[in-house]
C-alpha positions in Angstrom: 81.8 120.7 82.4 82.3 119.8 86.1 80.0 120.7 88.9 80.8 121.7 92.5 81.3 118.4 94.4 79.7 119.6 97.6 78.3 122.4 99.6 80.5 124.6 101.8 82.5 127.7 101.5 86.0 127.6 100.1 88.4 127.5 102.9 91.7 127.0 100.9 92.4 127.8 97.3 94.6 126.1 94.7 98.2 127.3 94.9 98.2 128.5 98.5 101.4 127.8 100.4 101.1 125.6 103.5 103.6 126.0 106.3 103.0 123.1 108.7 106.7 122.4 109.3 107.1 122.1 105.5 106.4 124.5 102.7 104.1 122.9 100.2 101.8 124.2 97.5 98.1 123.4 97.9 97.1 121.3 94.8 93.4 121.5 95.2 90.4 123.4 96.7 89.1 122.8 100.2 85.3 123.1 100.8 84.4 123.7 104.5 82.1 121.7 106.8 79.2 124.2 106.4 76.2 122.9 104.4 75.4 119.3 103.6 78.2 116.8 104.2 77.3 114.8 101.1 80.0 114.6 98.4 78.9 114.2 94.7 80.7 113.1 91.6 81.8 116.3 89.8 81.3 114.6 86.5 80.3 111.1 85.2 83.1 108.6 85.1 84.6 105.4 86.6 85.9 105.1 90.2 89.6 104.3 90.1 90.4 104.4 93.9 88.3 104.2 97.0 90.9 103.7 99.8 93.2 105.4 102.2 96.0 107.3 100.5 98.6 108.6 102.9 97.9 112.1 104.2 94.7 112.3 102.1 93.0 109.7 104.4 89.9 108.1 102.9 90.1 109.1 99.2 88.2 108.5 96.0 89.5 109.2 92.5 87.3 109.1 89.4 88.4 109.0 85.7 86.4 111.1 83.3 86.4 111.6 79.5 84.9 114.9 78.5 84.9 116.1 74.9 87.5 113.5 74.1 89.9 114.7 76.9 90.8 112.6 80.0 90.6 114.0 83.5 90.9 112.5 87.0 89.2 114.0 90.1 90.3 113.3 93.6 88.1 113.7 96.8 90.0 113.5 100.1 89.6 113.3 103.9 86.2 111.5 103.6 84.4 110.1 106.6 83.0 107.3 104.3 82.6 106.1 100.8 79.4 105.0 99.0 81.2 103.7 95.8 83.6 101.0 94.9 86.6 100.7 92.5 85.4 100.1 89.0 81.9 101.5 89.6 80.4 103.8 87.0 79.1 107.0 88.5 76.9 109.8 87.1 77.5 113.5 87.6 75.8 114.6 90.8 75.7 111.0 92.3 76.6 110.7 96.0 80.0 109.2 96.4 80.8 109.9 100.0 80.6 112.0 103.2 82.9 114.8 104.3 85.3 113.9 107.1 88.6 114.7 108.6 90.7 111.5 107.9 94.4 111.7 107.1 96.3 114.9 107.7 93.4 117.1 108.3 92.6 119.8 110.9 88.8 119.7 110.6 85.9 118.3 108.6 86.1 119.4 104.9 86.5 118.1 101.4 89.9 118.5 99.6 89.1 118.4 95.9 91.6 118.1 93.0 91.4 117.9 89.2 94.3 116.3 87.2 94.8 116.3 83.4 95.1 113.6 82.2 95.5 111.6 85.5 96.5 111.7 89.2 100.1 110.9 89.9 102.0 111.0 93.2 103.3 114.5 93.8 100.4 116.0 91.8 102.3 117.2 88.7 99.1 117.2 86.6 97.0 119.2 89.1 95.1 122.2 87.7 93.0 124.8 89.5 89.5 123.1 89.9 87.8 126.5 89.9 88.9 126.9 86.3 86.8 123.8 85.4 83.7 124.0 87.7 80.7 125.8 86.3 78.7 127.7 88.9 75.5 129.6 88.6 76.8 132.4 90.9 79.7 133.0 88.6 77.4 133.0 85.5 75.4 135.8 87.2 78.6 137.8 88.0 79.9 137.3 84.4 76.5 138.7 83.1 76.7 141.7 85.4 80.3 142.4 84.4 79.4 142.2 80.7 76.5 144.6 81.3 79.1 147.2 82.5 81.4 146.8 79.5 83.5 143.7 80.0 83.5 141.0 77.3 83.5 137.7 79.1 82.3 134.3 78.0 79.3 133.5 80.2 80.3 130.0 81.1 80.1 130.0 85.0 83.8 129.2 85.3 85.8 131.4 87.7 88.8 131.5 85.4 91.7 134.0 85.1 89.8 136.3 82.7 86.8 136.5 85.1 89.0 137.1 88.1 91.0 139.8 86.2 87.7 141.6 85.3 86.4 141.4 88.9 89.7 143.0 90.1 89.6 145.6 87.4 86.0 146.5 88.4 86.9 146.6 92.1 89.9 148.9 91.4 87.9 151.3 89.2 85.1 151.5 91.8 87.3 152.0 95.0 86.6 148.6 96.4 89.0 146.2 98.0 90.9 144.5 95.1 90.8 140.8 96.0 89.0 139.2 93.0 86.2 138.0 95.3 82.6 139.1 94.7 81.4 139.8 98.2 78.4 141.9 99.2 80.0 145.3 98.4 81.3 144.3 95.0 78.0 142.6 94.1 76.0 145.7 95.2 78.3 147.9 93.1 77.8 145.7 90.1 74.0 145.7 90.5 74.0 149.4 90.9 75.7 150.1 87.5 
């Protein structure tokens, strides 16, 4: 469906609460400065914004129609854009470079997915990790299935996959955090 928009470890997850003088729920996923600074279109679509938007700083939004359903992705805190409003982009095409514009404490990409569209206050925001297909997650799903879980192997780190990871961790005396780190991966491969 969607692909990861850039390299970099996840530094903030969807739904985390921020306390910088105000309590506010985080409506996206932040990808750190490690890896390439290039930002790519997560899916093919049409650029609807390429401008400064308040605390987001330099921001791009893209409208997508996938399987007849409308989505809008948002890419914030960019150093620069390589696209214009109204431009058609292909999945994986470079659209910008990570930066630290707007209300940002360091170089990263803040990424959001909205169904059907972005609106101020982000009432349509959904957890991007439930829509991004990743090869690492596909491998984890296959490993979990090989030890008795019955997951759809789609590469999406959705609630069922996270629940299975936590269940496996609990049953194997590992830290129950839903993250497949080196110890959890080694335990899965050992089974």
